[in-house]
mmJSON file of the N, C-alpha and C atoms, coordinates in Angstrom:
{"data_MODEL":{"atom_site":{
"group_PDB":["ATOM","ATOM","ATOM","ATOM","ATOM","ATOM","ATOM","ATOM","ATOM","ATOM","ATOM","ATOM","ATOM","ATOM","ATOM","ATOM","ATOM","ATOM","ATOM","ATOM","ATOM","ATOM","ATOM","ATOM","ATOM","ATOM","ATOM","ATOM","ATOM","ATOM","ATOM","ATOM","ATOM","ATOM","ATOM","ATOM","ATOM","ATOM","ATOM","ATOM","ATOM","ATOM","ATOM","ATOM","ATOM","ATOM","ATOM","ATOM","ATOM","ATOM","ATOM","ATOM","ATOM","ATOM","ATOM","ATOM","ATOM","ATOM","ATOM","ATOM","ATOM","ATOM","ATOM","ATOM","ATOM","ATOM","ATOM","ATOM","ATOM","ATOM","ATOM","ATOM","ATOM","ATOM","ATOM","ATOM","ATOM","ATOM","ATOM","ATOM","ATOM","ATOM","ATOM","ATOM","ATOM","ATOM","ATOM","ATOM","ATOM","ATOM","ATOM","ATOM","ATOM","ATOM","ATOM","ATOM","ATOM","ATOM","ATOM","ATOM","ATOM","ATOM","ATOM","ATOM","ATOM","ATOM","ATOM","ATOM","ATOM","ATOM","ATOM","ATOM","ATOM","ATOM","ATOM","ATOM","ATOM","ATOM","ATOM","ATOM","ATOM","ATOM","ATOM","ATOM","ATOM","ATOM","ATOM","ATOM","ATOM","ATOM","ATOM","ATOM","ATOM","ATOM","ATOM","ATOM","ATOM","ATOM","ATOM","ATOM","ATOM","ATOM","ATOM","ATOM","ATOM","ATOM","ATOM","ATOM","ATOM","ATOM","ATOM","ATOM","ATOM","ATOM","ATOM","ATOM","ATOM","ATOM","ATOM","ATOM","ATOM","ATOM","ATOM","ATOM","ATOM","ATOM","ATOM","ATOM","ATOM","ATOM","ATOM","ATOM","ATOM","ATOM","ATOM","ATOM","ATOM","ATOM","ATOM","ATOM","ATOM","ATOM","ATOM","ATOM","ATOM","ATOM","ATOM","ATOM","ATOM","ATOM","ATOM","ATOM","ATOM","ATOM","ATOM","ATOM","ATOM","ATOM","ATOM","ATOM","ATOM","ATOM","ATOM","ATOM","ATOM","ATOM","ATOM","ATOM","ATOM","ATOM","ATOM","ATOM","ATOM","ATOM","ATOM","ATOM"],
"id":[1,2,3,4,5,6,7,8,9,10,11,12,13,14,15,16,17,18,19,20,21,22,23,24,25,26,27,28,29,30,31,32,33,34,35,36,37,38,39,40,41,42,43,44,45,46,47,48,49,50,51,52,53,54,55,56,57,58,59,60,61,62,63,64,65,66,67,68,69,70,71,72,73,74,75,76,77,78,79,80,81,82,83,84,85,86,87,88,89,90,91,92,93,94,95,96,97,98,99,100,101,102,103,104,105,106,107,108,109,110,111,112,113,114,115,116,117,118,119,120,121,122,123,124,125,126,127,128,129,130,131,132,133,134,135,136,137,138,139,140,141,142,143,144,145,146,147,148,149,150,151,152,153,154,155,156,157,158,159,160,161,162,163,164,165,166,167,168,169,170,171,172,173,174,175,176,177,178,179,180,181,182,183,184,185,186,187,188,189,190,191,192,193,194,195,196,197,198,199,200,201,202,203,204,205,206,207,208,209,210,211,212,213,214,215,216],
"type_symbol":["N","C","C","N","C","C","N","C","C","N","C","C","N","C","C","N","C","C","N","C","C","N","C","C","N","C","C","N","C","C","N","C","C","N","C","C","N","C","C","N","C","C","N","C","C","N","C","C","N","C","C","N","C","C","N","C","C","N","C","C","N","C","C","N","C","C","N","C","C","N","C","C","N","C","C","N","C","C","N","C","C","N","C","C","N","C","C","N","C","C","N","C","C","N","C","C","N","C","C","N","C","C","N","C","C","N","C","C","N","C","C","N","C","C","N","C","C","N","C","C","N","C","C","N","C","C","N","C","C","N","C","C","N","C","C","N","C","C","N","C","C","N","C","C","N","C","C","N","C","C","N","C","C","N","C","C","N","C","C","N","C","C","N","C","C","N","C","C","N","C","C","N","C","C","N","C","C","N","C","C","N","C","C","N","C","C","N","C","C","N","C","C","N","C","C","N","C","C","N","C","C","N","C","C","N","C","C","N","C","C","N","C","C","N","C","C"],
"label_atom_id":["N","CA","C","N","CA","C","N","CA","C","N","CA","C","N","CA","C","N","CA","C","N","CA","C","N","CA","C","N","CA","C","N","CA","C","N","CA","C","N","CA","C","N","CA","C","N","CA","C","N","CA","C","N","CA","C","N","CA","C","N","CA","C","N","CA","C","N","CA","C","N","CA","C","N","CA","C","N","CA","C","N","CA","C","N","CA","C","N","CA","C","N","CA","C","N","CA","C","N","CA","C","N","CA","C","N","CA","C","N","CA","C","N","CA","C","N","CA","C","N","CA","C","N","CA","C","N","CA","C","N","CA","C","N","CA","C","N","CA","C","N","CA","C","N","CA","C","N","CA","C","N","CA","C","N","CA","C","N","CA","C","N","CA","C","N","CA","C","N","CA","C","N","CA","C","N","CA","C","N","CA","C","N","CA","C","N","CA","C","N","CA","C","N","CA","C","N","CA","C","N","CA","C","N","CA","C","N","CA","C","N","CA","C","N","CA","C","N","CA","C","N","CA","C","N","CA","C","N","CA","C","N","CA","C","N","CA","C","N","CA","C","N","CA","C","N","CA","C","N","CA","C"],
"label_alt_id":[null,null,null,null,null,null,null,null,null,null,null,null,null,null,null,null,null,null,null,null,null,null,null,null,null,null,null,null,null,null,null,null,null,null,null,null,null,null,null,null,null,null,null,null,null,null,null,null,null,null,null,null,null,null,null,null,null,null,null,null,null,null,null,null,null,null,null,null,null,null,null,null,null,null,null,null,null,null,null,null,null,null,null,null,null,null,null,null,null,null,null,null,null,null,null,null,null,null,null,null,null,null,null,null,null,null,null,null,null,null,null,null,null,null,null,null,null,null,null,null,null,null,null,null,null,null,null,null,null,null,null,null,null,null,null,null,null,null,null,null,null,null,null,null,null,null,null,null,null,null,null,null,null,null,null,null,null,null,null,null,null,null,null,null,null,null,null,null,null,null,null,null,null,null,null,null,null,null,null,null,null,null,null,null,null,null,null,null,null,null,null,null,null,null,null,null,null,null,null,null,null,null,null,null,null,null,null,null,null,null,null,null,null,null,null,null],
"label_comp_id":["MET","MET","MET","LYS","LYS","LYS","ASP","ASP","ASP","LYS","LYS","LYS","THR","THR","THR","HIS","HIS","HIS","PRO","PRO","PRO","LYS","LYS","LYS","PHE","PHE","PHE","TYR","TYR","TYR","ASN","ASN","ASN","CYS","CYS","CYS","LYS","LYS","LYS","VAL","VAL","VAL","PHE","PHE","PHE","HIS","HIS","HIS","ASN","ASN","ASN","GLY","GLY","GLY","GLU","GLU","GLU","VAL","VAL","VAL","VAL","VAL","VAL","MET","MET","MET","GLU","GLU","GLU","VAL","VAL","VAL","GLY","GLY","GLY","SER","SER","SER","THR","THR","THR","SER","SER","SER","PRO","PRO","PRO","GLU","GLU","GLU","LEU","LEU","LEU","HIS","HIS","HIS","VAL","VAL","VAL","GLU","GLU","GLU","VAL","VAL","VAL","TRP","TRP","TRP","SER","SER","SER","GLY","GLY","GLY","SER","SER","SER","HIS","HIS","HIS","PRO","PRO","PRO","PHE","PHE","PHE","PHE","PHE","PHE","THR","THR","THR","GLY","GLY","GLY","LYS","LYS","LYS","GLN","GLN","GLN","ALA","ALA","ALA","PHE","PHE","PHE","VAL","VAL","VAL","ASP","ASP","ASP","ALA","ALA","ALA","ALA","ALA","ALA","GLY","GLY","GLY","ARG","ARG","ARG","VAL","VAL","VAL","GLU","GLU","GLU","LYS","LYS","LYS","PHE","PHE","PHE","GLN","GLN","GLN","ARG","ARG","ARG","LYS","LYS","LYS","PHE","PHE","PHE","GLN","GLN","GLN","GLY","GLY","GLY","ASN","ASN","ASN","TYR","TYR","TYR","PHE","PHE","PHE","LYS","LYS","LYS","GLY","GLY","GLY","LYS","LYS","LYS","LYS","LYS","LYS"],
"label_asym_id":["A","A","A","A","A","A","A","A","A","A","A","A","A","A","A","A","A","A","A","A","A","A","A","A","A","A","A","A","A","A","A","A","A","A","A","A","A","A","A","A","A","A","A","A","A","A","A","A","A","A","A","A","A","A","A","A","A","A","A","A","A","A","A","A","A","A","A","A","A","A","A","A","A","A","A","A","A","A","A","A","A","A","A","A","A","A","A","A","A","A","A","A","A","A","A","A","A","A","A","A","A","A","A","A","A","A","A","A","A","A","A","A","A","A","A","A","A","A","A","A","A","A","A","A","A","A","A","A","A","A","A","A","A","A","A","A","A","A","A","A","A","A","A","A","A","A","A","A","A","A","A","A","A","A","A","A","A","A","A","A","A","A","A","A","A","A","A","A","A","A","A","A","A","A","A","A","A","A","A","A","A","A","A","A","A","A","A","A","A","A","A","A","A","A","A","A","A","A","A","A","A","A","A","A","A","A","A","A","A","A","A","A","A","A","A","A"],
"label_entity_id":["1","1","1","1","1","1","1","1","1","1","1","1","1","1","1","1","1","1","1","1","1","1","1","1","1","1","1","1","1","1","1","1","1","1","1","1","1","1","1","1","1","1","1","1","1","1","1","1","1","1","1","1","1","1","1","1","1","1","1","1","1","1","1","1","1","1","1","1","1","1","1","1","1","1","1","1","1","1","1","1","1","1","1","1","1","1","1","1","1","1","1","1","1","1","1","1","1","1","1","1","1","1","1","1","1","1","1","1","1","1","1","1","1","1","1","1","1","1","1","1","1","1","1","1","1","1","1","1","1","1","1","1","1","1","1","1","1","1","1","1","1","1","1","1","1","1","1","1","1","1","1","1","1","1","1","1","1","1","1","1","1","1","1","1","1","1","1","1","1","1","1","1","1","1","1","1","1","1","1","1","1","1","1","1","1","1","1","1","1","1","1","1","1","1","1","1","1","1","1","1","1","1","1","1","1","1","1","1","1","1","1","1","1","1","1","1"],
"label_seq_id":[1,1,1,2,2,2,3,3,3,4,4,4,5,5,5,6,6,6,7,7,7,8,8,8,9,9,9,10,10,10,11,11,11,12,12,12,13,13,13,14,14,14,15,15,15,16,16,16,17,17,17,18,18,18,19,19,19,20,20,20,21,21,21,22,22,22,23,23,23,24,24,24,25,25,25,26,26,26,27,27,27,28,28,28,29,29,29,30,30,30,31,31,31,32,32,32,33,33,33,34,34,34,35,35,35,36,36,36,37,37,37,38,38,38,39,39,39,40,40,40,41,41,41,42,42,42,43,43,43,44,44,44,45,45,45,46,46,46,47,47,47,48,48,48,49,49,49,50,50,50,51,51,51,52,52,52,53,53,53,54,54,54,55,55,55,56,56,56,57,57,57,58,58,58,59,59,59,60,60,60,61,61,61,62,62,62,63,63,63,64,64,64,65,65,65,66,66,66,67,67,67,68,68,68,69,69,69,70,70,70,71,71,71,72,72,72],
"pdbx_PDB_ins_code":[null,null,null,null,null,null,null,null,null,null,null,null,null,null,null,null,null,null,null,null,null,null,null,null,null,null,null,null,null,null,null,null,null,null,null,null,null,null,null,null,null,null,null,null,null,null,null,null,null,null,null,null,null,null,null,null,null,null,null,null,null,null,null,null,null,null,null,null,null,null,null,null,null,null,null,null,null,null,null,null,null,null,null,null,null,null,null,null,null,null,null,null,null,null,null,null,null,null,null,null,null,null,null,null,null,null,null,null,null,null,null,null,null,null,null,null,null,null,null,null,null,null,null,null,null,null,null,null,null,null,null,null,null,null,null,null,null,null,null,null,null,null,null,null,null,null,null,null,null,null,null,null,null,null,null,null,null,null,null,null,null,null,null,null,null,null,null,null,null,null,null,null,null,null,null,null,null,null,null,null,null,null,null,null,null,null,null,null,null,null,null,null,null,null,null,null,null,null,null,null,null,null,null,null,null,null,null,null,null,null,null,null,null,null,null,null],
"Cartn_x":[3.214,2.85,1.398,1.105,-0.264,-1.099,-2.349,-3.268,-3.768,-4.087,-4.718,-3.877,-2.562,-1.71,-1.184,-1.204,-0.669,-1.813,-1.601,-2.655,-2.785,-3.915,-4.143,-3.2,-2.585,-1.617,-2.236,-2.13,-2.725,-1.647,-1.951,-1.17,-1.746,-1.143,-1.671,-1.405,-2.425,-2.276,-2.063,-1.044,-0.713,-1.223,-2.084,-2.693,-2.075,-1.848,-1.405,-2.252,-3.012,-3.933,-4.902,-5.391,-6.41,-5.931,-4.633,-4.148,-3.155,-3.147,-2.263,-0.836,0.08,1.473,2.365,1.954,2.732,1.904,2.383,1.771,2.832,2.471,3.38,2.632,3.331,2.695,2.42,1.204,0.838,-0.294,-0.598,-1.731,-3.004,-2.936,-4.142,-4.283,-5.512,-5.695,-5.298,-5.358,-4.933,-4.44,-3.52,-2.951,-3.115,-3.426,-3.512,-2.429,-1.496,-0.357,-0.368,0.209,0.325,1.649,2.705,4.032,4.605,5.176,5.898,7.123,7.985,9.264,9.089,7.977,7.755,7.287,6.92,6.453,7.302,8.252,9.07,10.236,10.485,11.549,12.939,13.214,14.53,14.778,13.769,13.918,13.709,12.854,12.567,13.548,14.197,15.121,14.429,13.109,12.35,12.047,12.138,11.848,10.35,9.753,8.332,8.197,7.258,7.037,6.257,6.844,6.178,5.765,4.513,3.994,4.417,5.489,5.963,5.941,5.372,5.354,4.551,5.083,4.37,4.755,5.436,5.787,6.816,7.824,8.851,8.252,7.43,6.812,5.877,5.147,4.253,5.061,6.189,7.06,7.611,8.061,8.627,7.573,6.35,5.274,4.937,4.945,4.581,5.602,6.885,7.921,8.584,7.98,8.563,8.159,8.857,8.478,8.854,7.922,8.176,7.661,7.698,7.117,7.806,9.142,9.87,10.074,9.755,9.982,9.042,7.826,6.881,7.054,7.872,8.083,9.287,9.063,10.174,9.751],
"Cartn_y":[-14.511,-15.274,-15.72,-16.825,-17.323,-16.515,-16.34,-15.665,-16.641,-16.111,-16.852,-18.016,-17.903,-18.949,-18.566,-17.278,-16.811,-16.519,-16.816,-16.5,-14.996,-14.574,-13.157,-12.723,-11.567,-11.05,-9.905,-9.96,-8.954,-8.221,-7.008,-6.336,-6.831,-7.86,-8.61,-7.872,-7.789,-7.212,-8.348,-8.208,-9.216,-8.707,-9.505,-9.137,-9.937,-9.263,-9.917,-9.325,-10.17,-9.749,-8.675,-8.829,-7.94,-6.625,-6.359,-5.107,-5.397,-4.544,-4.708,-4.392,-5.33,-5.12,-4.849,-5.302,-5.035,-5.374,-4.938,-5.292,-5.931,-7.047,-7.773,-8.169,-8.651,-9.175,-10.655,-11.088,-12.48,-12.857,-14.152,-14.624,-14.694,-14.308,-14.214,-12.768,-12.294,-10.879,-10.509,-11.47,-11.161,-12.414,-12.219,-13.295,-12.946,-13.947,-13.777,-14.653,-14.036,-14.748,-14.644,-15.643,-15.636,-15.026,-15.253,-14.753,-14.058,-12.911,-12.214,-11.571,-10.992,-10.493,-9.394,-8.687,-7.647,-8.167,-9.45,-10.006,-11.179,-11.631,-12.783,-12.335,-13.042,-12.638,-12.556,-13.363,-13.315,-11.952,-11.386,-10.11,-8.905,-9.042,-7.909,-7.782,-8.875,-8.86,-8.984,-9.12,-9.282,-10.754,-11.195,-12.584,-12.749,-13.669,-13.959,-15.238,-15.264,-16.438,-17.478,-18.665,-19.776,-20.749,-21.097,-21.953,-23.394,-23.795,-25.164,-25.798,-25.101,-25.593,-26.874,-27.813,-29.062,-30.158,-29.844,-30.876,-31.846,-31.314,-32.184,-33.042,-32.431,-33.187,-34.269,-33.961,-34.942,-36.11,-35.81,-36.846,-37.729,-37.101,-37.868,-38.753,-38.242,-39.059,-40.242,-40.028,-41.092,-42.221,-41.89,-42.9,-43.271,-42.931,-43.31,-44.744,-45.289,-46.599,-47.736,-48.654,-49.878,-49.793,-48.66,-48.483,-49.38,-49.472,-50.226,-51.692,-52.091,-53.496,-54.45,-54.048,-54.928,-54.986,-54.107,-54.028,-54.866,-55.998,-56.832,-57.589],
"Cartn_z":[-35.264,-34.088,-34.185,-33.528,-33.496,-32.511,-32.845,-31.935,-30.878,-29.708,-28.604,-28.075,-28.133,-27.558,-26.187,-25.88,-24.607,-23.643,-22.359,-21.375,-21.182,-20.644,-20.37,-19.243,-19.418,-18.463,-17.678,-16.339,-15.458,-14.683,-14.261,-13.224,-11.906,-11.371,-10.235,-8.929,-8.078,-6.747,-5.754,-4.913,-3.909,-2.568,-1.921,-0.644,0.494,1.615,2.85,3.972,4.651,5.712,5.228,4.013,3.494,2.921,2.93,2.363,1.239,0.246,-0.908,-0.486,-0.72,-0.33,-1.536,-2.721,-3.922,-5.153,-6.29,-7.566,-8.437,-9.065,-9.941,-11.2,-12.183,-13.376,-13.201,-13.572,-13.372,-14.311,-14.354,-15.146,-14.319,-13.049,-12.222,-11.739,-11.585,-11.24,-9.819,-8.876,-7.507,-6.817,-5.86,-5.052,-3.584,-2.771,-1.323,-0.705,0.002,0.574,2.091,2.746,4.204,4.639,3.856,4.197,2.965,3.161,2.095,2.718,1.939,2.451,3.499,3.491,4.482,5.821,5.891,7.161,7.643,6.848,7.236,8.112,9.218,10.151,9.519,8.507,7.858,7.223,6.605,5.912,6.828,7.839,8.712,9.862,10.24,11.367,12.71,12.7,13.93,14.145,15.374,15.694,15.906,15.202,15.371,16.189,17.084,17.913,17.13,16.984,16.315,17.4,17.431,18.489,18.262,18.934,18.859,20.243,21.184,22.554,22.634,23.33,23.531,22.556,21.498,20.525,21.077,21.756,22.329,23.425,24.259,25.348,24.801,23.757,23.141,22.573,21.928,21.386,22.505,23.587,24.695,25.35,25.514,26.089,25.191,23.899,22.968,22.988,23.048,22.929,24.252,25.362,26.643,26.998,27.945,28.453,27.506,27.301,26.543,25.115,24.499,23.159,22.141,22.181,21.168,21.537,22.735,23.131,22.409,22.132,21.462,19.96,19.399,17.941,17.56,16.924,16.42,15.229],
"occupancy":[1.0,1.0,1.0,1.0,1.0,1.0,1.0,1.0,1.0,1.0,1.0,1.0,1.0,1.0,1.0,1.0,1.0,1.0,1.0,1.0,1.0,1.0,1.0,1.0,1.0,1.0,1.0,1.0,1.0,1.0,1.0,1.0,1.0,1.0,1.0,1.0,1.0,1.0,1.0,1.0,1.0,1.0,1.0,1.0,1.0,1.0,1.0,1.0,1.0,1.0,1.0,1.0,1.0,1.0,1.0,1.0,1.0,1.0,1.0,1.0,1.0,1.0,1.0,1.0,1.0,1.0,1.0,1.0,1.0,1.0,1.0,1.0,1.0,1.0,1.0,1.0,1.0,1.0,1.0,1.0,1.0,1.0,1.0,1.0,1.0,1.0,1.0,1.0,1.0,1.0,1.0,1.0,1.0,1.0,1.0,1.0,1.0,1.0,1.0,1.0,1.0,1.0,1.0,1.0,1.0,1.0,1.0,1.0,1.0,1.0,1.0,1.0,1.0,1.0,1.0,1.0,1.0,1.0,1.0,1.0,1.0,1.0,1.0,1.0,1.0,1.0,1.0,1.0,1.0,1.0,1.0,1.0,1.0,1.0,1.0,1.0,1.0,1.0,1.0,1.0,1.0,1.0,1.0,1.0,1.0,1.0,1.0,1.0,1.0,1.0,1.0,1.0,1.0,1.0,1.0,1.0,1.0,1.0,1.0,1.0,1.0,1.0,1.0,1.0,1.0,1.0,1.0,1.0,1.0,1.0,1.0,1.0,1.0,1.0,1.0,1.0,1.0,1.0,1.0,1.0,1.0,1.0,1.0,1.0,1.0,1.0,1.0,1.0,1.0,1.0,1.0,1.0,1.0,1.0,1.0,1.0,1.0,1.0,1.0,1.0,1.0,1.0,1.0,1.0,1.0,1.0,1.0,1.0,1.0,1.0,1.0,1.0,1.0,1.0,1.0,1.0],
"B_iso_or_equiv":[0.0,0.0,0.0,0.0,0.0,0.0,0.0,0.0,0.0,0.0,0.0,0.0,0.0,0.0,0.0,0.0,0.0,0.0,0.0,0.0,0.0,0.0,0.0,0.0,0.0,0.0,0.0,0.0,0.0,0.0,0.0,0.0,0.0,0.0,0.0,0.0,0.0,0.0,0.0,0.0,0.0,0.0,0.0,0.0,0.0,0.0,0.0,0.0,0.0,0.0,0.0,0.0,0.0,0.0,0.0,0.0,0.0,0.0,0.0,0.0,0.0,0.0,0.0,0.0,0.0,0.0,0.0,0.0,0.0,0.0,0.0,0.0,0.0,0.0,0.0,0.0,0.0,0.0,0.0,0.0,0.0,0.0,0.0,0.0,0.0,0.0,0.0,0.0,0.0,0.0,0.0,0.0,0.0,0.0,0.0,0.0,0.0,0.0,0.0,0.0,0.0,0.0,0.0,0.0,0.0,0.0,0.0,0.0,0.0,0.0,0.0,0.0,0.0,0.0,0.0,0.0,0.0,0.0,0.0,0.0,0.0,0.0,0.0,0.0,0.0,0.0,0.0,0.0,0.0,0.0,0.0,0.0,0.0,0.0,0.0,0.0,0.0,0.0,0.0,0.0,0.0,0.0,0.0,0.0,0.0,0.0,0.0,0.0,0.0,0.0,0.0,0.0,0.0,0.0,0.0,0.0,0.0,0.0,0.0,0.0,0.0,0.0,0.0,0.0,0.0,0.0,0.0,0.0,0.0,0.0,0.0,0.0,0.0,0.0,0.0,0.0,0.0,0.0,0.0,0.0,0.0,0.0,0.0,0.0,0.0,0.0,0.0,0.0,0.0,0.0,0.0,0.0,0.0,0.0,0.0,0.0,0.0,0.0,0.0,0.0,0.0,0.0,0.0,0.0,0.0,0.0,0.0,0.0,0.0,0.0,0.0,0.0,0.0,0.0,0.0,0.0],
"pdbx_formal_charge":[null,null,null,null,null,null,null,null,null,null,null,null,null,null,null,null,null,null,null,null,null,null,null,null,null,null,null,null,null,null,null,null,null,null,null,null,null,null,null,null,null,null,null,null,null,null,null,null,null,null,null,null,null,null,null,null,null,null,null,null,null,null,null,null,null,null,null,null,null,null,null,null,null,null,null,null,null,null,null,null,null,null,null,null,null,null,null,null,null,null,null,null,null,null,null,null,null,null,null,null,null,null,null,null,null,null,null,null,null,null,null,null,null,null,null,null,null,null,null,null,null,null,null,null,null,null,null,null,null,null,null,null,null,null,null,null,null,null,null,null,null,null,null,null,null,null,null,null,null,null,null,null,null,null,null,null,null,null,null,null,null,null,null,null,null,null,null,null,null,null,null,null,null,null,null,null,null,null,null,null,null,null,null,null,null,null,null,null,null,null,null,null,null,null,null,null,null,null,null,null,null,null,null,null,null,null,null,null,null,null,null,null,null,null,null,null],
"auth_seq_id":[1,1,1,2,2,2,3,3,3,4,4,4,5,5,5,6,6,6,7,7,7,8,8,8,9,9,9,10,10,10,11,11,11,12,12,12,13,13,13,14,14,14,15,15,15,16,16,16,17,17,17,18,18,18,19,19,19,20,20,20,21,21,21,22,22,22,23,23,23,24,24,24,25,25,25,26,26,26,27,27,27,28,28,28,29,29,29,30,30,30,31,31,31,32,32,32,33,33,33,34,34,34,35,35,35,36,36,36,37,37,37,38,38,38,39,39,39,40,40,40,41,41,41,42,42,42,43,43,43,44,44,44,45,45,45,46,46,46,47,47,47,48,48,48,49,49,49,50,50,50,51,51,51,52,52,52,53,53,53,54,54,54,55,55,55,56,56,56,57,57,57,58,58,58,59,59,59,60,60,60,61,61,61,62,62,62,63,63,63,64,64,64,65,65,65,66,66,66,67,67,67,68,68,68,69,69,69,70,70,70,71,71,71,72,72,72],
"auth_comp_id":["MET","MET","MET","LYS","LYS","LYS","ASP","ASP","ASP","LYS","LYS","LYS","THR","THR","THR","HIS","HIS","HIS","PRO","PRO","PRO","LYS","LYS","LYS","PHE","PHE","PHE","TYR","TYR","TYR","ASN","ASN","ASN","CYS","CYS","CYS","LYS","LYS","LYS","VAL","VAL","VAL","PHE","PHE","PHE","HIS","HIS","HIS","ASN","ASN","ASN","GLY","GLY","GLY","GLU","GLU","GLU","VAL","VAL","VAL","VAL","VAL","VAL","MET","MET","MET","GLU","GLU","GLU","VAL","VAL","VAL","GLY","GLY","GLY","SER","SER","SER","THR","THR","THR","SER","SER","SER","PRO","PRO","PRO","GLU","GLU","GLU","LEU","LEU","LEU","HIS","HIS","HIS","VAL","VAL","VAL","GLU","GLU","GLU","VAL","VAL","VAL","TRP","TRP","TRP","SER","SER","SER","GLY","GLY","GLY","SER","SER","SER","HIS","HIS","HIS","PRO","PRO","PRO","PHE","PHE","PHE","PHE","PHE","PHE","THR","THR","THR","GLY","GLY","GLY","LYS","LYS","LYS","GLN","GLN","GLN","ALA","ALA","ALA","PHE","PHE","PHE","VAL","VAL","VAL","ASP","ASP","ASP","ALA","ALA","ALA","ALA","ALA","ALA","GLY","GLY","GLY","ARG","ARG","ARG","VAL","VAL","VAL","GLU","GLU","GLU","LYS","LYS","LYS","PHE","PHE","PHE","GLN","GLN","GLN","ARG","ARG","ARG","LYS","LYS","LYS","PHE","PHE","PHE","GLN","GLN","GLN","GLY","GLY","GLY","ASN","ASN","ASN","TYR","TYR","TYR","PHE","PHE","PHE","LYS","LYS","LYS","GLY","GLY","GLY","LYS","LYS","LYS","LYS","LYS","LYS"],
"auth_asym_id":["A","A","A","A","A","A","A","A","A","A","A","A","A","A","A","A","A","A","A","A","A","A","A","A","A","A","A","A","A","A","A","A","A","A","A","A","A","A","A","A","A","A","A","A","A","A","A","A","A","A","A","A","A","A","A","A","A","A","A","A","A","A","A","A","A","A","A","A","A","A","A","A","A","A","A","A","A","A","A","A","A","A","A","A","A","A","A","A","A","A","A","A","A","A","A","A","A","A","A","A","A","A","A","A","A","A","A","A","A","A","A","A","A","A","A","A","A","A","A","A","A","A","A","A","A","A","A","A","A","A","A","A","A","A","A","A","A","A","A","A","A","A","A","A","A","A","A","A","A","A","A","A","A","A","A","A","A","A","A","A","A","A","A","A","A","A","A","A","A","A","A","A","A","A","A","A","A","A","A","A","A","A","A","A","A","A","A","A","A","A","A","A","A","A","A","A","A","A","A","A","A","A","A","A","A","A","A","A","A","A","A","A","A","A","A","A"],
"auth_atom_id":["N","CA","C","N","CA","C","N","CA","C","N","CA","C","N","CA","C","N","CA","C","N","CA","C","N","CA","C","N","CA","C","N","CA","C","N","CA","C","N","CA","C","N","CA","C","N","CA","C","N","CA","C","N","CA","C","N","CA","C","N","CA","C","N","CA","C","N","CA","C","N","CA","C","N","CA","C","N","CA","C","N","CA","C","N","CA","C","N","CA","C","N","CA","C","N","CA","C","N","CA","C","N","CA","C","N","CA","C","N","CA","C","N","CA","C","N","CA","C","N","CA","C","N","CA","C","N","CA","C","N","CA","C","N","CA","C","N","CA","C","N","CA","C","N","CA","C","N","CA","C","N","CA","C","N","CA","C","N","CA","C","N","CA","C","N","CA","C","N","CA","C","N","CA","C","N","CA","C","N","CA","C","N","CA","C","N","CA","C","N","CA","C","N","CA","C","N","CA","C","N","CA","C","N","CA","C","N","CA","C","N","CA","C","N","CA","C","N","CA","C","N","CA","C","N","CA","C","N","CA","C","N","CA","C","N","CA","C","N","CA","C","N","CA","C","N","CA","C","N","CA","C"],
"pdbx_PDB_model_num":[1,1,1,1,1,1,1,1,1,1,1,1,1,1,1,1,1,1,1,1,1,1,1,1,1,1,1,1,1,1,1,1,1,1,1,1,1,1,1,1,1,1,1,1,1,1,1,1,1,1,1,1,1,1,1,1,1,1,1,1,1,1,1,1,1,1,1,1,1,1,1,1,1,1,1,1,1,1,1,1,1,1,1,1,1,1,1,1,1,1,1,1,1,1,1,1,1,1,1,1,1,1,1,1,1,1,1,1,1,1,1,1,1,1,1,1,1,1,1,1,1,1,1,1,1,1,1,1,1,1,1,1,1,1,1,1,1,1,1,1,1,1,1,1,1,1,1,1,1,1,1,1,1,1,1,1,1,1,1,1,1,1,1,1,1,1,1,1,1,1,1,1,1,1,1,1,1,1,1,1,1,1,1,1,1,1,1,1,1,1,1,1,1,1,1,1,1,1,1,1,1,1,1,1,1,1,1,1,1,1,1,1,1,1,1,1]
}}}
């Protein structure tokens, strides 16, 4: 095999909210993630509140009235 063709391999530490949640093999020494299987509602079975309030109302306000009448 040729020398120096493969990247350096690390025992990578994966951080979530500042704490190590797992160790994996990677080409980078550490990873910082926002979502992992221990915090995602699909895997934990707990419902997390996602702030979507106001999006429907904002959409309705934007497209109410004569919005499409001037577009031709």
